[in-house]
Backbone and ligand atoms as CSV (ligand in chain L), in Angstrom:
chain,resi,resn,atom,element,x,y,z
A,1,UNK,N,N,-1.137,13.005,17.248
A,1,UNK,CA,C,-2.025,11.845,17.301
A,1,UNK,C,C,-1.299,10.611,16.772
A,2,UNK,N,N,-1.565,9.494,17.432
A,2,UNK,CA,C,-0.991,8.217,16.996
A,2,UNK,C,C,-2.111,7.413,16.338
A,3,UNK,N,N,-1.875,7.006,15.108
A,3,UNK,CA,C,-2.883,6.204,14.409
A,3,UNK,C,C,-2.726,4.724,14.775
A,4,UNK,N,N,-3.829,3.962,14.754
A,4,UNK,CA,C,-3.681,2.503,14.823
A,4,UNK,C,C,-3.105,1.989,13.502
A,5,UNK,N,N,-2.336,0.917,13.590
A,5,UNK,CA,C,-1.750,0.301,12.396
A,5,UNK,C,C,-2.676,-0.809,11.901
A,6,UNK,N,N,-3.025,-0.766,10.640
A,6,UNK,CA,C,-3.870,-1.809,10.048
A,6,UNK,C,C,-3.046,-3.071,9.848
A,7,UNK,N,N,-3.644,-4.199,10.204
A,7,UNK,CA,C,-2.959,-5.490,10.201
A,7,UNK,C,C,-3.375,-6.307,8.975
A,8,UNK,N,N,-2.447,-7.134,8.509
A,8,UNK,CA,C,-2.702,-8.001,7.342
A,8,UNK,C,C,-4.094,-8.626,7.451
A,9,UNK,N,N,-4.792,-8.620,6.325
A,9,UNK,CA,C,-6.197,-9.044,6.325
A,9,UNK,C,C,-7.117,-7.858,6.087
A,10,UNK,N,N,-6.644,-6.654,6.471
A,10,UNK,CA,C,-7.432,-5.436,6.233
A,10,UNK,C,C,-7.389,-5.103,4.738
A,11,UNK,N,N,-8.541,-4.793,4.175
A,11,UNK,CA,C,-8.614,-4.622,2.713
A,11,UNK,C,C,-7.821,-3.409,2.229
A,12,UNK,N,N,-7.672,-2.391,3.076
A,12,UNK,CA,C,-6.943,-1.190,2.642
A,12,UNK,C,C,-5.489,-1.514,2.287
A,13,UNK,N,N,-4.952,-2.579,2.868
A,13,UNK,CA,C,-3.560,-2.961,2.580
A,13,UNK,C,C,-3.429,-3.617,1.207
A,14,UNK,N,N,-4.567,-3.942,0.582
A,14,UNK,CA,C,-4.546,-4.619,-0.716
A,14,UNK,C,C,-4.985,-3.722,-1.858
A,15,UNK,N,N,-5.274,-2.463,-1.543
A,15,UNK,CA,C,-5.719,-1.527,-2.586
A,15,UNK,C,C,-4.540,-0.804,-3.205
A,16,UNK,N,N,-4.678,-0.415,-4.466
A,16,UNK,CA,C,-3.701,0.474,-5.076
A,16,UNK,C,C,-4.055,1.888,-4.626
A,17,UNK,N,N,-3.093,2.553,-3.988
A,17,UNK,CA,C,-3.363,3.874,-3.407
A,17,UNK,C,C,-3.392,4.948,-4.496
A,18,UNK,N,N,-4.155,6.013,-4.241
A,18,UNK,CA,C,-4.332,7.072,-5.248
A,18,UNK,C,C,-3.413,8.263,-4.968
A,19,UNK,N,N,-3.146,9.014,-6.042
A,19,UNK,CA,C,-2.318,10.218,-5.921
A,19,UNK,C,C,-3.064,11.312,-5.172
A,20,UNK,N,N,-2.322,12.215,-4.585
A,20,UNK,CA,C,-2.934,13.363,-3.899
A,20,UNK,C,C,-2.320,14.647,-4.455
A,21,UNK,N,N,-3.001,15.771,-4.188
A,21,UNK,CA,C,-2.416,17.067,-4.543
A,21,UNK,C,C,-2.464,17.994,-3.328
A,22,UNK,N,N,-2.058,19.234,-3.563
A,22,UNK,CA,C,-1.933,20.197,-2.453
A,22,UNK,C,C,-3.225,20.419,-1.692
A,23,UNK,N,N,-4.358,20.126,-2.335
A,23,UNK,CA,C,-5.644,20.407,-1.697
A,23,UNK,C,C,-6.033,19.322,-0.690
A,24,UNK,N,N,-5.202,18.276,-0.538
A,24,UNK,CA,C,-5.565,17.206,0.406
A,24,UNK,C,C,-5.692,17.801,1.815
A,25,UNK,N,N,-6.807,17.562,2.498
A,25,UNK,CA,C,-7.068,18.249,3.764
A,25,UNK,C,C,-6.062,17.909,4.872
A,26,UNK,N,N,-5.599,18.958,5.544
A,26,UNK,CA,C,-4.726,18.812,6.728
A,26,UNK,C,C,-3.526,17.901,6.473
A,27,UNK,N,N,-2.900,18.085,5.334
A,27,UNK,CA,C,-1.805,17.182,4.951
A,27,UNK,C,C,-0.606,17.294,5.899
A,28,UNK,N,N,-0.282,18.532,6.287
A,28,UNK,CA,C,0.879,18.705,7.157
A,28,UNK,C,C,0.688,17.955,8.475
A,29,UNK,N,N,-0.522,18.079,9.012
A,29,UNK,CA,C,-0.851,17.397,10.263
A,29,UNK,C,C,-0.819,15.874,10.067
A,30,UNK,N,N,-1.329,15.420,8.929
A,30,UNK,CA,C,-1.313,13.989,8.635
A,30,UNK,C,C,0.125,13.455,8.588
A,31,UNK,N,N,1.016,14.210,7.935
A,31,UNK,CA,C,2.418,13.780,7.846
A,31,UNK,C,C,3.044,13.728,9.243
A,32,UNK,N,N,2.800,14.764,10.045
A,32,UNK,CA,C,3.315,14.765,11.432
A,32,UNK,C,C,2.800,13.543,12.193
A,33,UNK,N,N,1.522,13.268,12.036
A,33,UNK,CA,C,0.921,12.134,12.754
A,33,UNK,C,C,1.486,10.801,12.272
A,34,UNK,N,N,1.784,10.734,10.984
A,34,UNK,CA,C,2.386,9.489,10.478
A,34,UNK,C,C,3.785,9.288,11.046
A,35,UNK,N,N,4.572,10.363,11.099
A,35,UNK,CA,C,5.893,10.246,11.734
A,35,UNK,C,C,5.747,9.818,13.194
A,36,UNK,N,N,4.820,10.454,13.920
A,36,UNK,CA,C,4.643,10.103,15.339
A,36,UNK,C,C,4.213,8.652,15.505
A,37,UNK,N,N,3.324,8.209,14.633
A,37,UNK,CA,C,2.862,6.821,14.681
A,37,UNK,C,C,4.024,5.864,14.426
A,38,UNK,N,N,4.852,6.221,13.434
A,38,UNK,CA,C,6.009,5.384,13.096
A,38,UNK,C,C,6.994,5.332,14.265
A,39,UNK,N,N,7.272,6.487,14.873
A,39,UNK,CA,C,8.224,6.502,16.000
A,39,UNK,C,C,7.687,5.679,17.161
A,40,UNK,N,N,6.390,5.798,17.447
A,40,UNK,CA,C,5.853,5.116,18.628
A,40,UNK,C,C,5.804,3.608,18.419
A,41,UNK,N,N,5.817,3.163,17.162
A,41,UNK,CA,C,5.829,1.719,16.913
A,41,UNK,C,C,7.220,1.245,16.498
A,42,UNK,N,N,8.189,2.142,16.591
A,42,UNK,CA,C,9.600,1.830,16.315
A,42,UNK,C,C,9.834,1.299,14.910
A,43,UNK,N,N,9.111,1.872,13.949
A,43,UNK,CA,C,9.334,1.522,12.555
A,43,UNK,C,C,10.303,2.493,11.906
A,44,UNK,N,N,10.863,2.084,10.777
A,44,UNK,CA,C,11.769,2.944,10.002
A,44,UNK,C,C,10.999,3.613,8.860
A,45,UNK,N,N,9.897,2.989,8.456
A,45,UNK,CA,C,9.082,3.540,7.384
A,45,UNK,C,C,7.620,3.235,7.632
A,46,UNK,N,N,6.753,4.093,7.081
A,46,UNK,CA,C,5.311,3.861,7.223
A,46,UNK,C,C,4.617,4.408,5.974
A,47,UNK,N,N,3.736,3.594,5.413
A,47,UNK,CA,C,2.970,4.013,4.248
A,47,UNK,C,C,1.532,4.309,4.681
A,48,UNK,N,N,0.929,5.323,4.059
A,48,UNK,CA,C,-0.410,5.759,4.472
A,48,UNK,C,C,-1.436,4.620,4.531
A,49,UNK,N,N,-1.420,3.653,3.591
A,49,UNK,CA,C,-2.410,2.567,3.703
A,49,UNK,C,C,-2.331,1.810,5.037
A,50,UNK,N,N,-1.153,1.798,5.640
A,50,UNK,CA,C,-1.018,1.120,6.943
A,50,UNK,C,C,-1.766,1.862,8.049
A,51,UNK,N,N,-2.141,3.115,7.779
A,51,UNK,CA,C,-2.945,3.856,8.743
A,51,UNK,C,C,-4.380,4.008,8.230
A,52,UNK,N,N,-4.730,3.212,7.224
A,52,UNK,CA,C,-6.103,3.171,6.747
A,52,UNK,C,C,-6.429,4.168,5.654
A,53,UNK,N,N,-5.407,4.896,5.180
A,53,UNK,CA,C,-5.655,5.895,4.130
A,53,UNK,C,C,-5.011,5.440,2.828
A,54,UNK,N,N,-5.837,5.218,1.827
A,54,UNK,CA,C,-5.319,4.664,0.570
A,54,UNK,C,C,-4.827,5.782,-0.350
A,55,UNK,N,N,-3.775,6.467,0.092
A,55,UNK,CA,C,-3.174,7.550,-0.689
A,55,UNK,C,C,-1.668,7.317,-0.808
A,56,UNK,N,N,-1.080,7.935,-1.871
A,56,UNK,CA,C,0.340,7.679,-2.160
A,56,UNK,C,C,1.231,8.595,-1.328
A,57,UNK,N,N,1.348,8.235,-0.059
A,57,UNK,CA,C,2.151,8.988,0.904
A,57,UNK,C,C,2.939,8.002,1.767
A,58,UNK,N,N,4.248,8.239,1.856
A,58,UNK,CA,C,5.138,7.391,2.653
A,58,UNK,C,C,6.036,8.286,3.488
A,59,UNK,N,N,6.254,7.938,4.738
A,59,UNK,CA,C,7.274,8.623,5.540
A,59,UNK,C,C,8.347,7.607,5.926
A,60,UNK,N,N,9.587,8.096,5.938
A,60,UNK,CA,C,10.720,7.249,6.304
A,60,UNK,C,C,11.646,8.065,7.188
A,61,UNK,N,N,12.125,7.444,8.268
A,61,UNK,CA,C,13.200,8.061,9.043
A,61,UNK,C,C,14.181,6.973,9.446
A,62,UNK,N,N,15.286,6.939,8.730
A,62,UNK,CA,C,16.318,5.946,9.022
A,62,UNK,C,C,17.533,6.579,9.671
A,63,UNK,N,N,17.379,7.808,10.154
A,63,UNK,CA,C,18.560,8.538,10.645
A,63,UNK,C,C,19.181,7.898,11.881
A,64,UNK,N,N,18.430,7.013,12.559
A,64,UNK,CA,C,18.979,6.362,13.757
A,64,UNK,C,C,19.702,5.052,13.431
A,65,UNK,N,N,19.637,4.638,12.168
A,65,UNK,CA,C,20.299,3.393,11.793
A,65,UNK,C,C,21.807,3.592,11.846
A,66,UNK,N,N,22.472,2.673,12.507
A,66,UNK,CA,C,23.934,2.764,12.579
A,66,UNK,C,C,24.548,1.765,11.615
A,67,UNK,N,N,25.430,2.250,10.778
A,67,UNK,CA,C,26.057,1.398,9.770
A,67,UNK,C,C,27.419,1.960,9.405
A,68,UNK,N,N,28.379,1.060,9.222
A,68,UNK,CA,C,29.697,1.506,8.774
A,68,UNK,C,C,29.734,1.648,7.252
A,69,UNK,N,N,28.792,0.991,6.574
A,69,UNK,CA,C,28.836,0.945,5.111
A,69,UNK,C,C,28.035,2.058,4.444
A,70,UNK,N,N,26.960,2.492,5.104
A,70,UNK,CA,C,26.097,3.478,4.469
A,70,UNK,C,C,25.845,4.632,5.423
A,71,UNK,N,N,25.630,5.812,4.857
A,71,UNK,CA,C,25.347,7.003,5.664
A,71,UNK,C,C,23.837,7.247,5.662
A,72,UNK,N,N,23.220,7.137,6.829
A,72,UNK,CA,C,21.773,7.328,6.932
A,72,UNK,C,C,21.406,8.684,7.529
A,73,UNK,N,N,22.404,9.559,7.736
A,73,UNK,CA,C,22.153,10.798,8.482
A,73,UNK,C,C,21.137,11.715,7.793
A,74,UNK,N,N,20.991,11.594,6.479
A,74,UNK,CA,C,20.010,12.453,5.787
A,74,UNK,C,C,18.780,11.661,5.330
A,75,UNK,N,N,18.613,10.462,5.883
A,75,UNK,CA,C,17.557,9.591,5.387
A,75,UNK,C,C,16.250,9.762,6.169
A,76,UNK,N,N,15.792,11.014,6.240
A,76,UNK,CA,C,14.451,11.288,6.756
A,76,UNK,C,C,13.685,11.948,5.622
A,77,UNK,N,N,12.647,11.279,5.144
A,77,UNK,CA,C,12.011,11.753,3.913
A,77,UNK,C,C,10.515,11.529,3.898
A,78,UNK,N,N,9.852,12.385,3.126
A,78,UNK,CA,C,8.433,12.216,2.816
A,78,UNK,C,C,8.340,11.982,1.314
A,79,UNK,N,N,7.662,10.923,0.930
A,79,UNK,CA,C,7.469,10.614,-0.488
A,79,UNK,C,C,5.984,10.752,-0.815
A,80,UNK,N,N,5.666,11.679,-1.703
A,80,UNK,CA,C,4.281,11.850,-2.158
A,80,UNK,C,C,4.236,11.528,-3.647
A,81,UNK,N,N,3.219,10.765,-4.036
A,81,UNK,CA,C,2.997,10.409,-5.461
A,81,UNK,C,C,4.223,9.767,-6.101
A,82,UNK,N,N,4.908,8.944,-5.326
A,82,UNK,CA,C,6.157,8.345,-5.806
A,82,UNK,C,C,5.904,7.371,-6.955
A,83,UNK,N,N,6.876,7.314,-7.831
A,83,UNK,CA,C,6.853,6.347,-8.923
A,83,UNK,C,C,8.273,5.831,-9.128
A,84,UNK,N,N,8.462,4.537,-8.980
A,84,UNK,CA,C,9.789,3.962,-9.224
A,84,UNK,C,C,9.987,3.851,-10.733
A,85,UNK,N,N,11.034,4.494,-11.241
A,85,UNK,CA,C,11.278,4.568,-12.685
A,85,UNK,C,C,12.200,3.450,-13.153
A,86,UNK,N,N,13.162,3.083,-12.314
A,86,UNK,CA,C,14.110,2.021,-12.677
A,86,UNK,C,C,14.456,1.217,-11.434
A,87,UNK,N,N,14.636,-0.074,-11.634
A,87,UNK,CA,C,15.198,-0.929,-10.581
A,87,UNK,C,C,16.335,-1.685,-11.215
A,88,UNK,N,N,17.522,-1.569,-10.659
A,88,UNK,CA,C,18.623,-2.380,-11.183
A,88,UNK,C,C,19.627,-2.670,-10.063
A,89,UNK,N,N,20.879,-2.898,-10.434
A,89,UNK,CA,C,21.848,-3.309,-9.424
A,89,UNK,C,C,21.782,-4.807,-9.245
A,90,UNK,N,N,22.274,-5.274,-8.095
A,90,UNK,CA,C,22.280,-6.716,-7.874
A,90,UNK,C,C,21.142,-7.134,-6.953
A,91,UNK,N,N,20.751,-8.392,-7.102
A,91,UNK,CA,C,19.677,-8.907,-6.267
A,91,UNK,C,C,20.242,-9.312,-4.910
A,92,UNK,N,N,19.642,-8.779,-3.855
A,92,UNK,CA,C,20.121,-9.044,-2.502
A,92,UNK,C,C,18.969,-9.613,-1.679
A,93,UNK,N,N,19.292,-10.620,-0.860
A,93,UNK,CA,C,18.299,-11.206,0.027
A,93,UNK,C,C,18.503,-10.648,1.428
A,94,UNK,N,N,17.415,-10.259,2.084
A,94,UNK,CA,C,17.528,-9.660,3.412
A,94,UNK,C,C,16.229,-9.931,4.172
A,95,UNK,N,N,16.370,-10.136,5.495
A,95,UNK,CA,C,15.199,-10.438,6.306
A,95,UNK,C,C,14.402,-9.166,6.591
A,96,UNK,N,N,13.142,-9.159,6.165
A,96,UNK,CA,C,12.291,-7.985,6.376
A,96,UNK,C,C,11.192,-8.284,7.385
A,97,UNK,N,N,10.679,-7.216,7.964
A,97,UNK,CA,C,9.507,-7.292,8.820
A,97,UNK,C,C,8.587,-6.145,8.449
A,98,UNK,N,N,7.419,-6.090,9.069
A,98,UNK,CA,C,6.456,-5.044,8.718
A,98,UNK,C,C,5.528,-4.823,9.905
A,99,UNK,N,N,5.242,-3.554,10.224
A,99,UNK,CA,C,4.350,-3.254,11.342
A,99,UNK,C,C,2.962,-3.856,11.132
A,100,UNK,N,N,2.583,-4.082,9.871
A,100,UNK,CA,C,1.268,-4.643,9.561
A,100,UNK,C,C,1.261,-6.173,9.612
A,101,UNK,N,N,2.452,-6.769,9.805
A,101,UNK,CA,C,2.560,-8.239,9.877
A,101,UNK,C,C,3.413,-8.571,11.107
A,102,UNK,N,N,2.860,-8.356,12.310
A,102,UNK,CA,C,3.661,-8.457,13.530
A,102,UNK,C,C,4.349,-9.812,13.685
A,103,UNK,N,N,5.572,-9.764,14.163
A,103,UNK,CA,C,6.354,-10.938,14.592
A,103,UNK,C,C,6.808,-11.847,13.445
A,104,UNK,N,N,6.489,-11.505,12.226
A,104,UNK,CA,C,6.937,-12.324,11.091
A,104,UNK,C,C,8.143,-11.655,10.443
A,105,UNK,N,N,9.200,-12.419,10.258
A,105,UNK,CA,C,10.373,-11.920,9.541
A,105,UNK,C,C,10.771,-12.972,8.519
A,106,UNK,N,N,10.944,-12.533,7.271
A,106,UNK,CA,C,11.265,-13.475,6.207
A,106,UNK,C,C,12.253,-12.835,5.244
A,107,UNK,N,N,13.056,-13.692,4.603
A,107,UNK,CA,C,13.999,-13.204,3.593
A,107,UNK,C,C,13.255,-12.762,2.330
A,108,UNK,N,N,13.598,-11.578,1.869
A,108,UNK,CA,C,13.006,-11.036,0.638
A,108,UNK,C,C,14.142,-10.619,-0.295
A,109,UNK,N,N,14.044,-11.044,-1.553
A,109,UNK,CA,C,15.050,-10.643,-2.546
A,109,UNK,C,C,14.595,-9.361,-3.237
A,110,UNK,N,N,15.495,-8.382,-3.277
A,110,UNK,CA,C,15.181,-7.147,-4.010
A,110,UNK,C,C,16.438,-6.659,-4.707
A,111,UNK,N,N,16.240,-5.926,-5.803
A,111,UNK,CA,C,17.366,-5.266,-6.453
A,111,UNK,C,C,17.809,-4.101,-5.573
A,112,UNK,N,N,19.123,-3.816,-5.594
A,112,UNK,CA,C,19.619,-2.883,-4.573
A,112,UNK,C,C,19.879,-1.462,-5.094
A,113,UNK,N,N,19.278,-1.141,-6.242
A,113,UNK,CA,C,19.391,0.236,-6.727
A,113,UNK,C,C,18.081,0.622,-7.412
A,114,UNK,N,N,17.550,1.781,-7.034
A,114,UNK,CA,C,16.322,2.262,-7.690
A,114,UNK,C,C,16.479,3.730,-8.086
A,115,UNK,N,N,15.736,4.098,-9.114
A,115,UNK,CA,C,15.570,5.516,-9.432
A,115,UNK,C,C,14.090,5.831,-9.221
A,116,UNK,N,N,13.823,6.881,-8.468
A,116,UNK,CA,C,12.438,7.158,-8.086
A,116,UNK,C,C,12.131,8.640,-8.256
A,117,UNK,N,N,10.932,8.883,-8.759
A,117,UNK,CA,C,10.415,10.235,-8.930
A,117,UNK,C,C,9.360,10.439,-7.847
A,118,UNK,N,N,9.396,11.545,-7.137
A,118,UNK,CA,C,8.420,11.766,-6.065
A,118,UNK,C,C,8.345,13.246,-5.715
A,119,UNK,N,N,7.290,13.611,-5.015
A,119,UNK,CA,C,7.161,14.961,-4.483
A,119,UNK,C,C,7.435,14.930,-2.985
A,120,UNK,N,N,8.059,15.991,-2.494
A,120,UNK,CA,C,8.286,16.078,-1.043
A,120,UNK,C,C,7.078,16.746,-0.381
A,121,UNK,N,N,7.199,17.049,0.909
A,121,UNK,CA,C,6.058,17.586,1.656
A,121,UNK,C,C,5.607,18.953,1.145
A,122,UNK,N,N,6.464,19.614,0.350
A,122,UNK,CA,C,6.088,20.900,-0.262
A,122,UNK,C,C,5.656,20.743,-1.720
A,123,UNK,N,N,5.487,19.490,-2.131
A,123,UNK,CA,C,5.062,19.133,-3.495
A,123,UNK,C,C,6.101,19.512,-4.551
A,124,UNK,N,N,7.342,19.635,-4.114
A,124,UNK,CA,C,8.443,19.842,-5.056
A,124,UNK,C,C,8.864,18.466,-5.589
A,125,UNK,N,N,9.028,18.369,-6.914
A,125,UNK,CA,C,9.396,17.097,-7.531
A,125,UNK,C,C,10.881,16.797,-7.368
A,126,UNK,N,N,11.198,15.524,-7.147
A,126,UNK,CA,C,12.587,15.050,-7.083
A,126,UNK,C,C,12.719,13.839,-7.994
A,127,UNK,N,N,13.913,13.627,-8.477
A,127,UNK,CA,C,14.221,12.442,-9.280
A,127,UNK,C,C,15.562,11.943,-8.741
A,128,UNK,N,N,15.510,10.937,-7.869
A,128,UNK,CA,C,16.703,10.537,-7.114
A,128,UNK,C,C,17.018,9.056,-7.303
A,129,UNK,N,N,18.282,8.730,-7.065
A,129,UNK,CA,C,18.728,7.339,-7.047
A,129,UNK,C,C,19.026,6.954,-5.598
A,130,UNK,N,N,18.554,5.793,-5.182
A,130,UNK,CA,C,18.867,5.264,-3.851
A,130,UNK,C,C,19.451,3.870,-4.014
A,131,UNK,N,N,20.392,3.550,-3.132
A,131,UNK,CA,C,21.036,2.239,-3.209
A,131,UNK,C,C,21.029,1.551,-1.852
A,132,UNK,N,N,21.385,0.290,-1.868
A,132,UNK,CA,C,21.588,-0.458,-0.633
A,132,UNK,C,C,20.327,-0.552,0.209
A,133,UNK,N,N,20.499,-0.388,1.526
A,133,UNK,CA,C,19.380,-0.562,2.445
A,133,UNK,C,C,18.290,0.482,2.212
A,134,UNK,N,N,18.694,1.697,1.809
A,134,UNK,CA,C,17.701,2.737,1.513
A,134,UNK,C,C,16.774,2.291,0.385
A,135,UNK,N,N,17.373,1.712,-0.656
A,135,UNK,CA,C,16.570,1.229,-1.783
A,135,UNK,C,C,15.597,0.148,-1.313
A,136,UNK,N,N,16.047,-0.676,-0.368
A,136,UNK,CA,C,15.174,-1.739,0.160
A,136,UNK,C,C,14.002,-1.149,0.933
A,137,UNK,N,N,14.295,-0.225,1.842
A,137,UNK,CA,C,13.218,0.365,2.654
A,137,UNK,C,C,12.189,1.046,1.747
A,138,UNK,N,N,12.668,1.801,0.777
A,138,UNK,CA,C,11.755,2.526,-0.115
A,138,UNK,C,C,10.898,1.537,-0.913
A,139,UNK,N,N,11.516,0.468,-1.416
A,139,UNK,CA,C,10.742,-0.506,-2.187
A,139,UNK,C,C,9.692,-1.197,-1.322
A,140,UNK,N,N,10.032,-1.480,-0.069
A,140,UNK,CA,C,9.061,-2.093,0.838
A,140,UNK,C,C,7.854,-1.165,1.022
A,141,UNK,N,N,8.132,0.120,1.300
A,141,UNK,CA,C,7.035,1.075,1.521
A,141,UNK,C,C,6.254,1.315,0.234
A,142,UNK,N,N,6.964,1.386,-0.880
A,142,UNK,CA,C,6.317,1.594,-2.179
A,142,UNK,C,C,5.352,0.447,-2.485
A,143,UNK,N,N,5.755,-0.766,-2.142
A,143,UNK,CA,C,4.871,-1.920,-2.325
A,143,UNK,C,C,3.526,-1.694,-1.638
A,144,UNK,N,N,3.551,-1.091,-0.451
A,144,UNK,CA,C,2.291,-0.836,0.268
A,144,UNK,C,C,1.348,0.023,-0.575
A,145,UNK,N,N,1.902,0.940,-1.374
A,145,UNK,CA,C,1.055,1.806,-2.213
A,145,UNK,C,C,0.427,1.028,-3.356
A,146,UNK,N,N,1.046,-0.112,-3.678
A,146,UNK,CA,C,0.544,-0.950,-4.773
A,146,UNK,C,C,-0.302,-2.108,-4.244
A,147,UNK,N,N,-0.520,-2.147,-2.945
A,147,UNK,CA,C,-1.305,-3.233,-2.359
A,147,UNK,C,C,-0.529,-4.529,-2.186
A,148,UNK,N,N,0.809,-4.407,-2.186
A,148,UNK,CA,C,1.678,-5.588,-2.085
A,148,UNK,C,C,2.320,-5.628,-0.697
A,149,UNK,N,N,2.372,-6.824,-0.098
A,149,UNK,CA,C,3.038,-7.001,1.196
A,149,UNK,C,C,4.288,-7.862,0.998
A,150,UNK,N,N,5.255,-7.717,1.916
A,150,UNK,CA,C,6.526,-8.414,1.688
A,150,UNK,C,C,6.353,-9.930,1.662
A,151,UNK,N,N,5.310,-10.412,2.340
A,151,UNK,CA,C,5.070,-11.856,2.340
A,151,UNK,C,C,4.606,-12.357,0.963
A,152,UNK,N,N,4.220,-11.440,0.075
A,152,UNK,CA,C,3.912,-11.831,-1.308
A,152,UNK,C,C,5.192,-12.130,-2.082
A,153,UNK,N,N,6.319,-11.656,-1.563
A,153,UNK,CA,C,7.578,-11.729,-2.313
A,153,UNK,C,C,8.525,-12.803,-1.775
A,154,UNK,N,N,8.069,-13.628,-0.838
A,154,UNK,CA,C,8.939,-14.680,-0.313
A,154,UNK,C,C,8.751,-15.938,-1.161
A,155,UNK,N,N,9.559,-16.939,-0.906
A,155,UNK,CA,C,9.490,-18.148,-1.732
A,155,UNK,C,C,8.141,-18.842,-1.511
A,156,UNK,N,N,7.641,-19.529,-2.545
A,156,UNK,CA,C,6.350,-20.230,-2.421
A,156,UNK,C,C,6.331,-21.217,-1.252
A,157,UNK,N,N,7.469,-21.844,-0.997
A,157,UNK,CA,C,7.525,-22.809,0.113
A,157,UNK,C,C,7.353,-22.099,1.453
A,158,UNK,N,N,8.088,-21.013,1.634
A,158,UNK,CA,C,7.969,-20.254,2.882
A,158,UNK,C,C,6.544,-19.713,3.045
A,159,UNK,N,N,5.974,-19.252,1.922
A,159,UNK,CA,C,4.630,-18.678,1.996
A,159,UNK,C,C,3.622,-19.720,2.456
A,160,UNK,N,N,3.793,-20.953,1.953
A,160,UNK,CA,C,2.888,-22.020,2.366
A,160,UNK,C,C,3.076,-22.330,3.845
A,161,UNK,N,N,4.351,-22.302,4.284
A,161,UNK,CA,C,4.645,-22.635,5.687
A,161,UNK,C,C,4.063,-21.620,6.673
A,162,UNK,N,N,3.978,-20.361,6.269
A,162,UNK,CA,C,3.498,-19.350,7.236
A,162,UNK,C,C,2.041,-18.947,6.991
A,163,UNK,N,N,1.384,-19.640,6.064
A,163,UNK,CA,C,0.015,-19.264,5.696
A,163,UNK,C,C,-0.922,-19.203,6.913
A,164,UNK,N,N,-0.875,-20.248,7.741
A,164,UNK,CA,C,-1.769,-20.287,8.898
A,164,UNK,C,C,-1.444,-19.187,9.898
A,165,UNK,N,N,-0.141,-18.916,10.018
A,165,UNK,CA,C,0.286,-17.878,10.950
A,165,UNK,C,C,-0.251,-16.508,10.496
A,166,UNK,N,N,-0.203,-16.258,9.191
A,166,UNK,CA,C,-0.716,-14.989,8.671
A,166,UNK,C,C,-2.218,-14.878,8.911
A,167,UNK,N,N,-2.921,-16.005,8.750
A,167,UNK,CA,C,-4.367,-15.974,9.002
A,167,UNK,C,C,-4.665,-15.698,10.475
A,168,UNK,N,N,-3.821,-16.255,11.342
A,168,UNK,CA,C,-4.004,-16.011,12.780
A,168,UNK,C,C,-3.764,-14.535,13.096
A,169,UNK,N,N,-2.762,-13.936,12.434
A,169,UNK,CA,C,-2.503,-12.509,12.639
A,169,UNK,C,C,-3.732,-11.682,12.273
A,170,UNK,N,N,-4.351,-12.031,11.153
A,170,UNK,CA,C,-5.501,-11.253,10.689
A,170,UNK,C,C,-6.664,-11.352,11.675
A,171,UNK,N,N,-6.651,-12.396,12.514
A,171,UNK,CA,C,-7.701,-12.536,13.535
A,171,UNK,C,C,-7.267,-11.955,14.889
A,172,UNK,N,N,-6.096,-11.353,14.922
A,172,UNK,CA,C,-5.670,-10.667,16.144
A,172,UNK,C,C,-4.822,-11.506,17.078
A,173,UNK,N,N,-4.344,-12.661,16.603
A,173,UNK,CA,C,-3.541,-13.529,17.459
A,173,UNK,C,C,-2.069,-13.108,17.440
A,174,UNK,N,N,-1.789,-12.009,18.137
A,174,UNK,CA,C,-0.414,-11.523,18.275
A,174,UNK,C,C,-0.410,-10.515,19.410
A,175,UNK,N,N,0.767,-10.119,19.804
A,175,UNK,CA,C,0.893,-9.210,20.935
A,175,UNK,C,C,1.915,-8.127,20.574
A,176,UNK,N,N,1.455,-6.901,20.427
A,176,UNK,CA,C,2.391,-5.804,20.161
A,176,UNK,C,C,2.067,-4.636,21.082
A,177,UNK,N,N,3.003,-3.715,21.185
A,177,UNK,CA,C,2.815,-2.586,22.096
A,177,UNK,C,C,2.069,-1.416,21.444
A,178,UNK,N,N,1.939,-1.431,20.099
A,178,UNK,CA,C,1.262,-0.319,19.439
A,178,UNK,C,C,-0.202,-0.642,19.154
A,179,UNK,N,N,-0.976,0.431,18.924
A,179,UNK,CA,C,-2.402,0.280,18.631
A,179,UNK,C,C,-2.582,-0.309,17.237
A,180,UNK,N,N,-3.537,-1.214,17.093
A,180,UNK,CA,C,-3.754,-1.844,15.789
A,180,UNK,C,C,-5.232,-1.822,15.413
A,181,UNK,N,N,-5.480,-2.072,14.138
A,181,UNK,CA,C,-6.857,-2.253,13.668
A,181,UNK,C,C,-6.897,-3.498,12.793
A,182,UNK,N,N,-7.869,-4.360,13.093
A,182,UNK,CA,C,-8.015,-5.594,12.325
A,182,UNK,C,C,-9.076,-5.410,11.245
A,183,UNK,N,N,-9.092,-6.329,10.285
A,183,UNK,CA,C,-10.126,-6.323,9.254
A,183,UNK,C,C,-11.492,-6.373,9.939
A,184,UNK,N,N,-12.431,-5.605,9.413
A,184,UNK,CA,C,-13.753,-5.619,10.033
A,184,UNK,C,C,-14.384,-6.989,9.842
A,185,UNK,N,N,-15.025,-7.449,10.888
A,185,UNK,CA,C,-15.620,-8.796,10.852
A,185,UNK,C,C,-16.865,-8.802,9.974
A,186,UNK,N,N,-17.025,-9.914,9.224
A,186,UNK,CA,C,-18.227,-10.021,8.401
A,186,UNK,C,C,-19.250,-10.891,9.070
L,1,ZN,ZN,ZN,5.445,-2.741,5.715
């Protein structure tokens, strides 16, 4: 099953997501569906709130990324109940986009090394360090669990400049090939 992607303006994207445990219903199927949804919308990462579920679950598959500097061949992961323990390294600026904010790309500064504690799809705990682009992707998805969008992290000037565009997105003024869900009308 392919889920619709919730678009900026939807309240679920602004909630702090809750932890889950093994008893979460049909979790394996949910993870499969999240991967399928991500592939069909050509994303590298997807957080559960983007599919309307406010739980601490993220899927990432960067194995198709081609790079001479970093090895992405093992970068297919499920993060459950993740918690970033440390952020350090150097601050790097890079243009980000998001399936929930169609057609907008903006420079975001992030530290390029993180240490993160998380459970995998079998609820086994890991404590890993990620660097470079991997650290960026994980931080972007992790932000979704905290109700934060990348447009919250751009410069105040840029944010003011794209404010109207973001409001138009929330009203459905965009064109994408994947299924979406807008904020319910009041
Ligand atoms: Zn995103």
